[in-house]
N, C-alpha and C positions, 0 to 999 in steps of 0.2 A: 527458363532464365537467362537472363543475360547479362554482361559484364561495363561495368565503365570504369575508370580512372580516376570521376570527378561525378560528384554530386549533381543527376543532373536537373532541368530548372523546372518544373513543378508543371502534370499536365495531371486532367480530371482524368484521365486514362489510364492511371497509375494504378487507378481503384479498384481496378478490376486488371490490369495487364500485370502476365509475368513477372517479380522482383527483377529489380536491377539491382546487381551485386556489386558491391565493391572484390577485384578477384586477388587483392594483399587479406584481408578478413573472412571475405566471403560470406560478410555485414549484408545488407540491401536497402539501398537509401534509398526504395520506397517503402509505401504498407499497403498492399495489396487485399485490401477491405475482403473485395469480393470477391478474390478469385481463390474460395474454397479447397483446389485444385494446389493451390503451389504449399508447397510448405512453411513458409514465413507466416501466410497467409493462416494457417492451420496452428502453428504456434503459437501464433495471436491473440488471437481466439479462445484457443486450449486455456492460456494460459489467466485473461480475465474470468473467461465460466468459471475456470475452480475456484478463484477468487470470490466471486460474486456465491457459489451456491456457498460458502463458508460460513457465509452470517449467516441462512439459512436456521442455525442454529446456534453459530456464536451469540446471534443476537436476537434468539426469539426471547427469550425472557424476558428484560426489560417492558414490552409491549402490553406482554399480560401481571406483568407483576400489580400492578394500581388495585388492580381489584379483585385478577383469579388469584394468581399463587397466594400472593401476597396472607389474600383472609383463608385462603384452604391450607397451610401448615402454619399460619396464624402468626406468623414472621413480625417483627418489630423493624422499622426503621433502620434501627442498627445493623439486623441481620440480612437486609437487602443490602444498606452500604459496607460490608462484609460482604456479598456474593458477589456484586461488582467487581469489588477490588478483588478478589482470590479469581476471579474469572479472566482477570485482565495481567496479571501477577501469570500464572500459567503459560500464557500467550506470548511476557517479553519474555522468559527460560526458553521458552520454544523456538522464536525467530534465536536468538544466540545461539541455539543448539545446530538449527536445521541450514543457517549462513554454511556453515563449514562443508553440512554434508551436501548441499549443493554444491559446492565447487568440487567437490570430489565424486559425487556420484552424476548428477547433473542434476537441472530443477523438471525435468520430464518424469522421473521418477520419486524423485521427493515430493514435489506435488500431488504424483499420485498415491502415495501411502501416506500421507497427512490425510487426506481427506475419506481413504480405507478406515485409520485407525480411531479420526471424530465418530465416525459413523457408529460408533459401538458404544461409546457414551448418550450420543446422541437417541438412539434408541432406547435407551433408558431410561432416559428423563422421566419417564413417568413415571417410575417408583420412586421417586421421592413421597419419603413422609415427613421430616421435617427440617430447619435447620441446616442441622451440619449432616444429611442426606445433599440436601442443597447445596452444598458448598464440595462433597466432593463430586458432583456429578459438573457440576461448574468449572470446576477446576480443567478434568479431563478435557471439558470440549473444549475449553481453552486452547489445545491441543490446533484446533484450524486453526485459531487466527495466524499461527503460521504458514498460511500460503501466501501471505504475502510474500514473501522471501522467495520465494521460486516463479510465485509471479513476474514480479518487478526483474530479477537472474537468467528467467526465458528470455524478456522480448531485450535487456540486452545484450545476451548473444547475437537475438538475431537482426538488431538495425540499426549500422552505423549512427556515427556522431550528429552528423546532420537532421536526423527523426530522431534519436533513440527517445531522449524528451521527452515526443508527440507521443512516441509507442508505449513508452512508463507511462502517461501518466494517461492515456485512455484506459490503460487493459487496468492499472489500479483506479481510477475513476468510476470507469465501467461495472471493476468488483467493489469498489466501497457501495456503490448504488445499491448492492444490497443491500448494504443498512438500511434505506428506506423502504426496500421491498421488503424489508421481514416484518419490519412493521407495518407496513399496509395485509401483505397478507395473511401473519398468524393474528393478529384481531381479528382480522373478515373471515379468519376460518373459523377462530375460537366463539364468532357470532353466531355463523351457521349451525355448530355445532350443540351451542345453546336453543335456537331455536329450533334446531333439532330433536330436542327433547331433552340432549343427554343434560348431567347435573355439573356444575359449577367444575365439582370434585372432578368428573370423568372427562372435563370437552379438554382440557389446555393439556392432560396427559395423551391422547388421541390427536393431539394438535403435532404434537411433535414426532410419534410413527409414524401419522399418516404423509408429513412433507419432508423435514430433515433429512433422513436417515434413507431412504429409498434413493433420494437424489443424487446426494453426497455418494453412493456406490453407484452410482446412473454415470456421473463427472468422470468416476477414477476410470473408470474402464474404458470411456471415451479418452481419454487422455493415453492412456497405455496401448490403448490399440495404433489411434490415431498421429497424437502427436512426434514429434522429431529433437532425439534432446540434441542435438548443433547443427553449424549447416553445415559444417564437415560430414554426416551421419551420427554416428555414436557417439556417444560423450567422450569414448578411449582414444576413438580419431579426433580428437580436436587440435590434436599439436602438431597435424599434417596441412594444416591451411600456412598457404607461402608466407605470413607474418610470425611461425615461428622462426625460418629463417633469413631474417633478414637483418641485417646488422648499421646502426643508426648513432651516426658520431654526434647530434646533436646533443649538445652535456643537457638541454634543458629535455629529455623525452628520455624517459625513464621505461630500462629494459632490464628485466629481473631473467636468473638463469634459468633454465627447466626442470621442476624439482619432484620430487613426489612421486616419482613414477613407481605405481602399485601393480601392476601388470603387466606380463611378456608386449600385450596387445597395445599399449602403450611405448612401451620400450620401440617397437616396430615404430608407431607412428610417427613416435621423433625424428627416427633414423632414417623413414624418411623423406620429415622436412626439413631437415638436414640435405638432404643429396638434391631438394627443387629451392634453393635460396633466388630468391626473388633480386634484381640490382632495382632501387630504389633512390630515387632523385629529392632531394630534399629543397623545395621552393617554394617561392610566394606564389596560392595562385592566382595564375590572372586568364583572360579567355582565351589568349594564345594557345599557351602552356595543358590548357586543362583536359585535355586529350588524349596526348601526348604521354604524360609525365604520371607514375605515381606517388602523388605529394603527403608526403607523414608528415604531420603540423603536431602530432600526441600523441603519447601515454595508450591513450585508447585506438589508435587507427591498431599498432602491433600485439598490444595483452590477448593474452589467455589463460581463461580460467585455472588458478594453481593448488593444489593443496593445502591446505593450513598445516604450518611446520612451527614449530615453537620459534626459529627466526620470524618468519613473517610477520605469524600475532604479536611480538616486542613493539615490529615496524610497525605494526598497524596504529598499534597503541599510542605509539608516541609521535605518531601525526597530526598535526594539526590541521590535516582538513581529514579527519576522522568524525571530527569533533564538533566541525562546521556543521554539515547536514545534520549530523545526528542530536543535536541540542538544536539546531530549526525547527528536526518535526517532533523534539519532544513537544515546544508547544503549539505550533500548525495541529498535528493529528492528534497532541494528546487532549485538544482543543475540541475538535471533534469527539472523539471518543467520549468526556464530559456531557457532549450535548447530546449525543443518541443514549446513551444512557442515563442522564439525569432527565434530561428537557418534557417525555412522557407527563413524567410524577409530578414534578414544577408546575407545570401545564394543569394538570388535575387537582394538584392542589389551589390552585390558585382560583378555577374556574368552574368545579364540579361544586356545583347548584346555587352559583350565582349566572352564570348561562347558561340559560335552559336546553336540553338535550346534549351540554359537556360532558361527556364519560370517559370509561378508557378508552372505548375506540377513539370517536373523537381528539380524544388528546393524540393519540398514537397514531392517531392520520394525519396532524396536524406536524409531528414529530417528526414524519416519514418525507415530509416536506423538505429539510436539511439533507438527509442522506439522498434523497432524485436530485440534487442539485450537480451530484457529481458529474451526471450524463454530458451537461455543461463542462464545470468550472475547473478539475482537476484537468482533464485533459485541455482547455485552453488554458490551464499554467504552463505549460509541458509545453505547449504547442509556442505561446508567447518568449520559456526560457531559452526552444532551439532559434527562433526570429533574433535576440536578441545576443546570442552567440556568433550569428553571423557577423555582429557589425562588431560587437566589445569583446568577446570572448569569454573564456570564462568566467571571468572577473561582473559580465551582464547576466549568468544566469543567479552567481552569488545574488548581489545588490538583486534581483526582482525576488528572490526568497524571503530575503530580508526585509523588504517592501513590504509582500505578504503580510510577514509573519507582525508587523508593527498596526497595521490597520486593523488588524484581526484584534489583534489586545487594545488597540483604542473603541472598538465599537464592544467589546465585551465589558470594559471600562465605564461606558458609557449605558450598556441593559444594564448591567449591576446597580449603579447606583439609583437609575429610573425606577426598580425593583421594593429595593431600599427605600427610596425617600417616601414609594406608596407604602409600604410596610406601617413605616414610622408615620406616614398621616392617615393609615387604617383605611384607605380607598383603595379601589380596584384598577389595577394597572388595564389601559387598555390595550386588548388583545391584540389591535391590529400593529403599534407603535411595539408592541414586544417582541412578533412576531418580523416584522419590519427592520429591529433593531439588531437581532440575532442569526436573519436571515443575512445581513453585510457581512457578519461575524463572519458565519457559517461559509461564505463563497471566497471572500480574503484567507480562510482556513483553510478550502480545500485551494483554488486557485495557490496557496503555499504550499501542495503537499505536491502538488504536481512540479514547480517547477522545482520541487528539492529534487527528486526522483530525474529530474535534467542532469541537475545537479553531480548526484553518485557516483554517472559512468567517470567521472573525471578524477574522483578520490578511490584510491587504492584499487587500480582498475585492472589487477593481476588479480585478486581477493573478493572479483565484484561481487560474488555469491555470501561471502562474508561482513562487507561491508553494508548487503542489505539486509541482513538478519541485525546489523547493530542499531543500524539508523533508524530500522521497523524496531527492535526492540525497545529501543528511547522514545518512541509514540509512545507502545503499552507505556513507559514507564511517566510522560508523560500522561495516559490517562489514570493511572493508578494515583501521583500527586496528588492532581485534582480533585479523583474519586474522595481521597483525604479530608482534602480542602472540606469537599460537600458532606463529609462525613460528620466533619468536627463544626463548621460551620453550617449550621439545617438555617438559620435564619433566611428571610428569602433574600436575594439578593448579593448576602454577603460573599458568594462561594464565587459566582460571574466577578466582581470588582477585583477581588483575590487573585483568580485568575488572571486575567486581566495586563493584572501590574507583575506578576513574576513575567508574563509572556512578553510585553516590553521588557521586562528589565535583559530579558536572555538576548531577544538579538541587538537590544544595542551595546550588547557586549562582542557580540560577535561582527560586531561591523570590522574590525581590526582584523580579521584574518585572512594574511593574503588566500591565495589559491595562483592553478598556472595559467599561463596565457592562453592557451589553448587545453 
């Protein structure tokens, strides 16, 4: 590990060399993807892996519902929709609670315990015998959706503002790719078990016991054994970074006193940080000064996670910067959740019996495409956020986020009206056009998700865990709202264009909200 007073120019060697670290906050300017011995790389990979495997149980029901679970449990369409809403509601609540836990105990421990707790109902999924028991199981499996919060907070704690958007977007995108992988894995496993002679009643139950539960426990063990809480070491040592001893006179840079000291260890760390105050020069970055001065331009440069208090909670609620990314994420991630939850069923209803061989497995494979796009789209959204930040500051990240939301909304409206027009004309919509239009919507949805969490670290920086929880929970709130739209507007196409109009209006409303310069 080496240090630098300013972000270095990108080199391909940064991908495998040890992290280059900001000496003030100990965050890395680089993302050492391939240097698995580096604690920054280990934390990076464990954060996305934990979120990825959560999907193996969290999203395991939708691909099996159209044929297997729905017929076995004799579910109505309304009961299927209710189960989706219940799962999303559970995740919304968990994300709100998990945010403060991350700020208090650190993302590594919270991630591991969420995976362990989620593995229990996952192993019991096969015990469902009715709609009511399915509701209970999906509610508790929804705990796993909370893994998104420590996933984002972990990389926010390890990577500096020049690359935190890219880091957050990659781990979020690769984690979200678990949604697509789950459709492919669960439908393939179910088909293989049926071909092996298991009945429909047994095959879907075995699918849950064979994959999600053991994988969740294995990744939880890896997280506890190889993860690191914070660049300073243990989570209780986070106050020992030089940033906590800096005094900045720039009024645009927010500084907060260290509060909520919960243990003797933390008190000792704080005292140690006070004895090692760092002299800081506030100046514009230029080529001559880059390597001689530590430049503080943003609250993000000096902020350290603090436990949530009543005072800080009210401050967060009253801050307009809380609601800008939250409402934007409601639209983009809410749309993604709705697409993952309902598109397989929509395609199955349209094309089953109309296109030869189009069954549950095929509709699951088509739907998995949207999830697999996250391999590229969400990381690219965060990368573009970092690029525009270098020239336009935080305002560039804000505009990039909203533009993605607006383009997603437009595509969704177009796709919805296309499906509606064919329903009214009693004609079969073109599968190619349907997939193309909703792929465009999915791409901008996922770009927007990546852009959003490039913006989040600049909002309430001293409570990044809480912010990740609030924004993440609003994504689930969007999923719930859109699921209710599909619940009460079952006619083909209506749900999509109504959802698109809501997203369009919300993103337009957010345009006037101001953001800090950096």
